[in-house]
N, C-alpha and C positions, 0 to 999 in steps of 0.2 A: 839817827838811822840804824835799824836793827842789823846785827851782823848775820851772816849766813847760818851760823850755828844757832843763834837766837830764833831765827825764823823757822829752822827745822825743828827746834824744840816746841815752838808754838804750834806748828803744823801737826806735830806727834800728839800734843795734848788735845788738839781739835779732833784728830782721829779717835783718841780714846773716849772723848765725849760723845763722839758719833756711835761708837760701839756700844756705850752705855744705853743709847737710845733704842737699841733694839729690844723688843719686848720678851722674846724667847729664843731658843735655840733655832727654830725655823727661820725666824726673822734674821737672826745673826748669820745663818748659813746663806741666806739669800744676798745679804749685803757683802759678806766676804766673797761670794761667787762673782759679784759684780767687781769687787775691788782688786781681786788678785787673779793671777794667771793660774791654770791647773798646776803648773809645776811649783809655784809659790805655795798653794794650798797643800800639795803633797808634802812640801819640805816642812811647813808648819805642823801638819798632823804627824809626820815622822818624828819630829823633835818632841812633840807631846808624848807620843808612844814610847819613846826612849826614856823620857823623864819618868813615866809611870812604871816602866820595867825596872829602872834603877831604883826607884822608891820601894819596889817590891823585892829588892835584894838580888836580882839578876846580875851576873858578871858581864863585863864588857864582850867577852867572847860568846856567851849565850845570847846576848841581845843581837850582836852581829849575825850570828848564825840564824836566829829566828826571824829577824826583820831584813837583812841585807844591808842594813846601814853601816857606813864606814866607821871604823874605831875612832877616827878623827872627829866625826859628828857626835858619837857617844861621849868622847872625852870632853867636848865642848859643853854638851848638855850637863854632864856630871860637874864640870866646874861651876856652871851657873847654879846648879842645884845645891851645891855644898859650900861654895866659897864667895860667890859674888854678893855684894851688898843688897841688890834689888830683892832677892828671894821671892820673885814672881811665881816660879814653879812651886816652891814650898808653900807659899800662900794658898795656891788653888789645889794642890794636892792635899793639903790639910783640911780644906773646907769640903772636898769630896769625900774624905774619911768621915768627917762630922756628918755629912748628909746620910751616909750609909749606916749609921748607927741606929 
């Protein structure tokens, strides 16, 4: 019998697979709108904006002043951007840079 953690991992992978089935940004936006609350979408978008601003070299103070995001959130995003093994932010930021060349 799978453990709760194993089931959660399986569910997360199934969600990732579902996200990959969207054909473009418009379809992904439709799916995320159905899947999440407005607050959850705002939080995700906020974290993504913080990651982009950190990557552009902005300071925590500048980001907080520009966005209204707490320094706690900025610190968390910065930690994932720089130290955590997943490197999901870095992967996508680098791909966006490649696209803009």
